[in-house]
N, C-alpha and C positions, 0 to 999 in steps of 0.2 A: 514651340515662341510659348512663354507662358511668362502671364500676363497679372503680375503683381498690384493691386488695390492695400492702400494702408488706410490706416483709421486711424487719423489724428488727434481722438477726442481721447480724455482720461477717464478713465472709468472708474474711479471715485469721486466721491462726494465732496466737497469742499468744506471742508470741517467748520462746524459755530454758524453753519450757516443756515438760513432757513429764513422759507417766502412771510413775506408781510402781511398780514388780512387784510381780504377788498372791503372796502368803503358798499358800505349799503344805499349809498346816494351820492351824487358827489354835491347837492342841494348844499351851500356853508361852506365847504371843505374849502380848500390852497392846493391849489394843483401845481406844483412845480414841474417848470422841463429843466434839462441836461440837452444842452447845446455845443455837439463838437466844432463849431462856427463857420463848420466851409456858408461857400453864397448859398444864400435862400433859402436857409433856417430860419432865419429871424422874421423875413416876412410870413414862412410855412406856420413857424409860432404863435404870435403874433393874430395870425386871423382861427388858431386853435384855437387860444386862446376868447376872443370872441364866441363863436361857438359854443365853450365851455359854460361861459357869463354868461350867455343868452339864451339857450333852449340846456342847460343842466342845473344851472342855477351855483355856477361856482362861485364862494366868493371875492377868492383870489387866484392872480397865475404868476407865477416868481419863473424870471426864465435866469437863467447863469447859466455861462457859454465856458469853454474848459480855455485853458490858458495854450495845449498842446491837444490836438484833432486824432490825433493817436497813441493818447497817454490814456490814462485813469483817469478822474475827474479830480480838479487841484482840493485837496482839506476842505477848506474852508466853503465848497459845495459841498460833499459829504457833510460836513455840519451844518451846514442851512436844513440840509433835507429829511435831517429828523423833526420837524416842526413844519413839512407836507403832510397833508393826508396821500395824498398820491403823486407819484414820478413817471414821467415821460422823456424817455434819454432818447432823443435822437439824431442822424446825424443827416448832411445832405452834402452834394459835389456840383 
């Protein structure tokens, strides 16, 4: 019996995309969270936001919740992301 293992990943790089430069420091910066909206994410991101403010000097923490947990982030969220210095995208169940 032969076992065939399939790799579902796509081997081509996404056209026109590149990683954003990393922040040297989070002090004075705006950090945004994109939540899938599932249970537990609001409390988690709230706690993480406090830590970022108190221990890393983050000036502002923003939370945006997607309208559909299984779809890409809504257009208005992606437009706001350009105003943030760092983004955390998270999910919860």
